[in-house]
C-alpha positions, -999 to +999 in steps of 0.1 A: -164-530+074-150-542+107-184-544+124-197-564+094-168-588+096-171-592+134-209-598+130-202-624+102-176-642+123-198-642+154-227-656+135-205-682+118-191-693+152-227-699+165-234-721+134-202-740+138-209-746+175-243-760+166-227-781+139-200-794+162-226-804+189-248-821+164-219-842+150-207-850+185-242-861+198-255-879+167-222-892+154-237-893+120-231-873+088-268-875+078-279-859+112-261-827+103-274-822+068-299-795+079-272-776+097-248-779+067-276-764+045-281-735+069-243-729+069-242-730+030-271-705+028-254-682+053-222-682+032-242-676+000-258-645+016-224-631+026-212-635-010-184-658+002-201-688-012-181-691-044-148-688-026-158-713+001-175-739-020-144-761-022-138-758+015-173-769+022-169-800+000-136-808+017-153-804+051-182-826+041-159-854+027-135-852+057-162-853+083-179-882+066-147-902+061-129-895+093-159-899+115-140-886+145-149-856+166-112-847+172-104-847+135-136-826+128-125-800+154-092-794+135-111-790+102-135-766+119-108-744+132-091-743+097-124-735+081-132-707+104-098-691+099-101-695+061-136-680+059-126-651+080-097-644+056-119-648+025-145-624+039-118-599+049-101-598+015-132-600-006-146-569+012 
């Protein structure tokens, strides 16, 4: 279980880094749509999708409205911690 969780967390970190770089470079919500879809598909495969759907919606709305890299970084950290806890307790 721990190796599965570590693998999930590592893979999630790579996706979040790509998402962060994309948002930082493009500065546009539309430019990150493909990465957001990939992230959603990854969560669906790990069976954390149902538990994280609300978090994903909040992340999408916040990043779209705030439009700031600094604010998005805070949301990203919270999202990573929450998803790690969700995957830990659901397993």
